[in-house]
N, C-alpha and C positions, 0 to 999 in steps of 0.2 A: 496413514502413512503421519498426519500430525503426534500420534502417543511418538513418535520418534525423531520429537522435534531437540531433546534434550542431548542426544547421540547424535547429532546431524553438527554442523560444520557449520560457519557462519552464513557463506554463501549457500547451501541450502538451504537455511533458514530463511534465507533474505528469499531466494523461490518458495518457499511453501508457505509464505507471508500470503502472499497471490493468492491462492485455494484460499487458504484461512478466510481470506478478509473478501472473497466470491460469494463463502459460504457460512455465515455469520453463527447463523444456528451450527454452523459444527466446529468450527472457525471459532470460539466464544472461545472453547476449552485452551487454546496458547493465545488466549489477549492480551492478559499481563507480560509473557514472554515476548508478544511481537510487540510491545510498550516498554519494557528493558530494554531490548535491540534498538528500538528507532531512540531512545535517548545516549546507548553509544554512539548510532553515528550521525546525531545532532547536529545542527551545520550543516551536513552532507547531503546531494543529490540524493545518496541512499537513504541516508537517514528522512530525507521526504515522504521517499515511497513507504517508508516504513510508516510514520508517522500517519500517513493515510490511510495506510493498511490497519492500523491502531481503531482510528476516527471508522473505519468501515464494518472490520470485528465486532467494533461495542457501539455501532447505530448511533452515535453521533454524527448526523447528518450536517448542525453547525460545522463541526470541524471538517469534518469531510469538504462541506466548501470552501470551506479556509485555504482546506492541503492542497485542494486541485487547481482553484484559483492562483495559488502560488508559481506549478512545478507549469502550468504553461507558459507563464511567463518565459518560463527557460527551456523547455522541455523539445526542443525541435519537431520531435514526435508527435506532439502534442495537441490537437486543432481544439484551440477556445473555443469555437464555436459551436464542438460537440454538450458544451454545457448550457449553450441557448436552446436548446429542443427545446419547445414544447414539453408541456402535463408529463416530463420523463422524469422521474427520479434519481434525485444528482447520482446514487450510488452504479449506476448504469456506467454514463461513463465515466464518470473515478474509474471501476473494476478496469475499464479499457487501457484507461491514462496508465492504474498501475499496474496491470501485468505486462504492456510495452514500456514503461521506468522500470522494472524488476529484472523482464531480460534482458535490458540494453545498459545498465548499472550493474549487474551484478558479477558480469566482466571484472572488475574493479574492488573487489574485497575478497581476500583471501579468506 
């Protein structure tokens, strides 16, 4: 699935960033492409989710936390309480927020 990245339209690439981020061992193969796409959408809601996906794929916990902390301030579907679960790695709630956000945002990408 991830091997098809280059042949897929932008909206499908955005959707593919979700599973890639949730499985960084496999998703790392397209980490640079996700980062590039995030830069293309920088300053937009889809770009925020792509930056989160990029940080998850690259196992950058501080960047994951920063991205998800920002997202919960404006994403009406994301619950900020998810970030305060004790002893839960930040990647878990971040992955949940990412998947929901990607699915809600993909309709705004052509």
